[in-house]
N, C-alpha and C positions, 0 to 999 in steps of 0.2 A: 375480432378477438382470436389470438393464436391459441395453440394447444395448451401451452403453459398457463396462460391467463384463464383459459376455460377450466382447467383442473383446479386452479386456485379459487375460481368463482364457485365451482361445485363444492369444494371443501368448505368454503365459508357458509354456504346455505344448508348443508346437510346437518341433520340432527342425530344421525346414527353414527356412533363412535367407530364401529367396525368398518363402515364404509369410508369414513374419514381416514382411518388408518390405512386402508387399501390405496386411497388416492395419494396419501403421503408417501407410502412405499413406492408407488409408481413414479412419482415426481423424483424421488432420490435415485431410483433405478435408471431413469432416462436422462436426468440432468446432473446427477451427483458426480463429482470428480475430487480427487485428492491433489493437493498442490500447495504452493507457497504464494502468498499474497503480499505485494508491496504497495504501500500507499504513501505518497509524498505530498508535502504541503509547503508552499512558499511562505517564507516568514515576512512579518511586518506589513501585511496587506493594508490594515487600517492606517498605520502611520504614513506609509508611502503614498497612499491614495489621498489622504488629507493634505499632505505637504505638496505633492506634485500633480495630483489629478488622476482620474481613472484612465485616461488615454495613455499616460506615462506608464502606469502599472500594467495595462494590457499589453504594451510593447514588451515589457519585461517578461510577462507570461509567454508571449509568442517566442521570445528568444529561449526561454527555459524549455519549451516544447521541442524546439529544433535540436537541443542538446540531448534531451532525455530519450526521445523516440528511437534514434539509431543505436543508442547504447543498449536499450532493452532488447532490441532485435539481435544485436551482436552477441548477447548472452542467452540466446534461444528463449527469450521471454515473449509473452503475449501482451501487447499494449491493449488493455481493455477499453480505457477511455480517458480523456481529459475532462475534468469538470472545474471550470474557472481556473484557479491556480493549484488544483489537486491533480495528482497522477495516480491512476489505478492500473496495476499490471499483475500478471500471474506467471509463475515459473514452475517447472517440473522438479527442479533440484535445489537443495539448500545452497550449494556453492554458487549456482547461477545467480540466484537472487541477491546474495550478499556481494558478489563480484560486481554486479550491475549497480547496486546502490553505492558501493565505494567508488567505482569509476565515474558515475554521475557527479558525485561530490567533488572528486579530484578535477574533473573537467570544468565544473563551475568555478572552483577555486582558482584554476589557471586563467579562466576567462575574466574573473573579477580583478586579477592583477593587471589586466590589459585595458581596463575601462575605469572611468572615474568612480569613486566610492559610492556615489548616489545611484549608480547603475548596478551595484552588487546584487547578485541573485543567490540567495541562501535558502536551503531547503531542510526540512526535518523529515525523517523517514520511519515508517513502521512496517514491520515484517511479521507475519504469522504463518503457521502451517496447519492444515486440517482439511476436512471434507467440506466442500461448498457446492452450491448450485451454479451451473453455467448455462444460461438460456441460449436458445438458437441465435438470438441477436448478439450474443457475446457478453451480456451483462452478468454480474456475479453477486451472489448473496450467501450469507452464512456467518457463523461465529468467527471464522478466521478473517473474514472481511471486516467484521465489526471491530475485532481486536486490533488488526493492523491499522484501521482508521483511528482508533483511540490513541495508539502509540504514535502514529505519524502526525496527527492533527492536534492532539491535546497534550501530549506528554513530551515528546522529543524536542530538544532545543535545536538551534541552528547548527547544521553540520552533524547532528547526532543521528545515529541509527539505533532504534530500539527493536531488538529481535526477540521474539518470544522464546522462552526456554525450550519449548517443544520443537521450534524451528532450529535454534542454535545447536541443540544436541544432535541434530542430524548432519552437522558439518563433520567432514572427515578429519580436518586439520584445525580443530578449535584452538589449539595452543599457538597457532600463528597469529592470533588476534589479541590485542590488549582489550579484553572485554570485562566490564564490571557487572556483576550480578546485582539486579535491582528487583524490588517488589513494589507493586502498586495496588491500590484498592480503588476501584471505579464502580460507582453505583452498587456498592456492597459486595462486589466480586473481587477477589484477590487474584492478581496476575503476577507471574514470575517471568522475568525477561533478562536480557543482557544489553547493556549500553555499549555501543561501539562508536567511537569518534573517528571520522575519516582521516584525521591527522595521526592517529595512533595505530599504525600498522606494526605487527610484530616482525 
């Protein structure tokens, strides 16, 4: 059990609220960071798998990963992990994360033109900003992670980037993008964001 897990275990078993608060403060002090979270999800998993089989889809995932990883690095991002057909990454600046998301979409769009339609790789993207926990092994937890996941996996359509309002407003050149303001309600929580289609650059 590492230090992070040990503190969580202590937090769970303590009955004293003051001591729990101290542990929580220590966790945020040691592992808390501010930044931008980008989570991507490949579209049509069930449809493609049923039609062509899991090996076919795994090959598409592998190709997607070879495209995504270098772009994230090129924009000074940190590739947190790949989970099946999902991508988790973090960035320090708003412009970095949006530029990476746009370039990934453009690169995949160009790739799709050179391959048969049944090999098309399409992704949906969620981006949020906030304070989150980054553990020593690099994993991430927090509200910004949850919101980016909701945007990328549940709300965004193919080729669409859903960027939270708090992330979008940190862009210096917001007018350069054809972004549509949108509102969502998820599990009783209202969320404000901007929808950016990779084809609609200002």
